[in-house]
C-alpha positions as CSV (number, residue, x, y, z in Angstrom):
1,M,0.0,0.0,0.0
2,E,1.0,3.6,-0.5
3,T,-0.5,7.0,0.4
4,H,-3.4,8.3,-1.7
5,P,-2.5,10.7,-4.6
6,D,-5.3,13.1,-3.5
7,V,-3.5,15.5,-1.1
8,S,-6.8,16.5,0.5
9,R,-6.8,13.0,2.1
10,M,-3.4,13.6,3.7
11,Y,-4.8,15.6,6.6
12,G,-2.7,15.6,9.8
13,C,-0.2,17.4,11.9
14,C,2.9,15.1,12.0
15,G,1.3,12.1,10.3
16,L,-2.0,11.0,8.7
17,A,-4.9,11.7,11.1
18,G,-7.4,9.5,9.3
19,T,-10.1,10.9,11.5
20,D,-12.3,12.1,8.7
21,G,-13.2,8.5,7.6
22,R,-11.9,8.9,4.1
23,L,-9.6,6.2,2.7
24,N,-6.0,7.5,2.5
25,L,-4.1,4.3,1.4
26,V,-4.2,2.8,-2.0
27,C,-2.9,-0.4,-3.6
28,A,0.6,0.2,-4.9
29,G,-0.1,-2.0,-7.9
30,C,-3.4,-0.8,-9.2
31,G,-4.2,2.4,-7.3
32,N,-7.5,1.2,-5.8
33,E,-8.5,2.7,-2.4
34,L,-8.0,0.1,0.3
35,A,-7.6,1.5,3.8
36,T,-7.4,4.4,6.3
37,L,-4.2,5.0,8.2
38,Q,-4.3,6.8,11.5
39,A,-0.7,7.7,12.5
40,D,-0.7,11.3,13.8
41,C,0.8,12.4,17.1
42,Y,-2.6,12.7,18.7
43,T,-4.1,9.4,17.5
44,Q,-3.3,5.7,18.0
45,N,-1.4,4.2,15.1
46,Q,-3.7,1.8,13.2
47,V,-4.7,0.7,9.7
48,T,-8.4,0.1,9.1
49,L,-9.0,-2.0,5.9
50,D,-12.2,-1.3,3.9
51,F,-13.8,-4.8,4.1
52,V,-15.7,-4.3,0.8
53,R,-12.4,-3.5,-1.1
54,T,-10.1,-6.1,0.4
55,I,-10.0,-9.9,0.3
56,R,-8.9,-12.0,3.2
57,S,-6.7,-14.8,2.1
58,F,-4.0,-17.1,3.5
59,S,-1.0,-18.6,2.0
60,R,1.3,-21.3,3.2
61,E,5.0,-21.5,2.7
62,P,6.0,-24.6,0.7
63,D,7.1,-27.6,2.7
């Protein structure tokens, strides 16, 4: 993932606030919006995935 190209979604003081509820992380490969990052000095650091836009999957390492 990487930060959203729309600078209006980069709100924050010393990091991304993520408190406006808008997705601010996109897929580095295709550019689709995926998640919201909260990592500002007054918030807890967390990434919240958009459950509609992400797929939960597991992979095993080969034996």
